[in-house]
C-alpha positions, -999 to +999 in steps of 0.1 A: -054-507+469-053-513+432-021-511+411-034-481+392-013-449+389-031-416+395-035-409+358-051-443+353-074-438+383-085-404+370-091-418+335-113-446+349-132-423+372-140-400+343-151-427+318-187-423+305-215-444+321-239-468+303-270-451+288-292-469+313-273-455+343-277-418+334-308-402+350-327-372+337-341-344+358-370-322+346-357-287+346-388-270+332-415-272+305-422-247+278-450-241+253-438-237+217-456-233+183-454-271+179-468-279+214-453-285+248-417-296+254-398-306+285-363-295+291-342-322+308-307-322+324-287-355+328-273-365+362-260-395+382-276-408+413-257-415+445-255-453+440-239-449+406-212-427+420-205-450+449-204-480+425-178-462+402-156-455+432-159-491+444-150-504+409-120-482+403-102-479+437-120-505+458-145-501+487-118-498+513-098-471+495-123-443+494-145-425+519-167-394+522-175-370+549-200-341+554-200-309+574-221-278+577-212-251+552-227-216+552-263-213+561-285-242+551-257-258+530-237-290+532-200-295+523-189-330+511-154-343+508-146-375+489-112-390+498-092-416+478-062-434+493-030-426+475-018-459+460+018-449+466+018-434+501-014-447+516-024-412+526-058-398+518-064-372+491-096-353+495-116-331+471-145-310+484-176-293+470-209-282+486-246-278+479-276-260+493-303-280+510-332-287+487-369-278+493-378-315+492-362-336+519-339-307+526-312-324+546-311-356+525-312-335+493-283-313+505-261-343+514-269-360+480-262-328+461-229-322+479-218-358+471-226-353+434-207-321+433-177-336+451-178-365+427-178-341+398-146-325+412-130-360+409-143-361+373-171-386+379-198-377+354-182-344+345-187-352+308-225-348+314-219-310+318-211-310+281-245-324+272-263-295+287-301-292+284-320-316+262-354-307+248-380-335+243-415-335+229-445-341+252-464-371+238-491-394+251-470-425+243-439-414+263-425-436+290-419-410+316-447-391+334-443-355+347-464-329+363-453-292+365-463-257+355-457-237+324-455-199+322-480-185+297-480-147+298-483-137+334-498-170+346-484-203+356-505-230+340-505-266+354-495-292+328-489-330+330-480-355+304-454-380+292-421-378+273-395-403+260-361-408+276-333-390+255-308-411+237-272-401+243-248-394+214-222-421+211-194-398+222-211-396+256-212-434+260-186-460+268-165-470+238-172-504+224-146-529+212-154-530+176-119-530+161-106-556+137-090-585+157-055-577+142-057-540+150-071-547+184-042-571+192-018-544+181-035-518+203-034-542+233+003-547+227+008-509+227-012-505+259+009-533+276+041-515+266+028-482+280+017-500+312+052-516+315+068-481+311+044-468+338+052-496+362+089-491+356+086-454+363+067-463+395+095-488+405+121-461+400+101-437+421+098-462+450+135-471+448+144-433+450+122-429+481+137-459+498+172-450+486+184-484+474+186-477+436+222-489+432+225-511+463+227-550+464+195-551+484+176-538+453+185-569+433+178-591+463+143-578+467+137-582+430+148-618+430+128-626+462+097-611+445+104-631+414+119-665+424+119-678+388+135-648+372+166-649+350+176-614+358+211-612+373+220-575+374+204-542+383+208-530+347+188-560+334+158-550+356+152-519+336+160-534+303+147-570+304+123-575+333+088-586+322+056-567+330+047-593+357+082-592+372+081-554+375+046-555+390+058-580+416+088-559+423+067-528+426+043-545+451+073-555+472+087-519+473+054-501+478+048-507+516+083-498+526+084-467+503+050-456+517+061-455+553+095-440+545+078-412+525+054-406+555+083-406+580+103-381+560+072-359+554+064-358+591+100-355+603+100-387+623+132-406+629+131-438+610+146-458+639+114-450+658+094-464+630+114-496+628+110-500+666+072-496+663+071-522+635+089-546+658+062-541+684+033-549+660+053-578+643+068-595+674+074-628+657+097-613+630+131-597+636+127-561+625+160-543+632+165-522+600+148-509+569+159-539+549+141-562+573+107-546+564+105-561+529+078-588+525+068-583+562+042-555+559+005-560+550-017-531+539-032-530+574+004-528+589+012-498+566-019-480+578-011-486+614+025-475+609+013-444+590-011-435+619+018-440+644+040-416+623+013-390+623+008-394+661+045-389+666+045-358+644+015-343+664+032-350+697+064-333+686+044-304+671+025-299+704+058-300+723+072-273+700+100-294+687+098-277+653+084-245+640+077-254+604+058-286+600+038-305+574+001-299+573 
């Protein structure tokens, strides 16, 4: 999973697409005093949505699922793996089946709507309908009907692709070099503050904020560091040192969080980790640091959920996490 925080993930998902990626659907055509016009609506195709998810969170950290919804409708859920807990966060929306390729159209429509819930392409809603002249030199061919009085008259022709306003396109780096350097410095400081906040959150989940193991893990993650005290970590650690520290804490914090949420004794978790890591000696929480891969964390999280389900089915607790 990427190192992005949720606010960064959402910001990157919601960024505008390049002009060439945006598609235009013919909504209708009308006859005006100045001739025929087509009314277009912008949209994103399925491939562009999938590419954005791959780019921001990685192909292994998102998934989608479909299910029947109402009559002749499809519900789609897009899930993104939480970078802190490794659990899946899902957002849903649905779409009616279309007249053309009804099943495929329903699935695609539901995917687009679910992506919109995540903010992907949501800015296109602000563009609304765009009117374009019908002209013989246009690059896009269309064929439809126009209502004239009580009749629907067939019409075909061509129109040009609309040009998006710059506020609906990705921002270009056209700042003066000095000002750009200053902004990059500010962004780095913000990022350091965010990473430090993430580190503190992980330490709180693990419960080692003021313990010697905290400094030990930091030093093991940063062999060349000059940091010697816990206080110096917050005050003087570099961006890269905090990032390395965060990466060392993340797997352990993830399974501890999951164990607490699902009311599973952590000793059971440690014993399970020993089973899947037989070469290592895993006898305590501290022994987990630098031993868990992302795949290990997923396996442990699945084990924790299985334990919770078994205890729930046995009636060992009345109030349980969903």
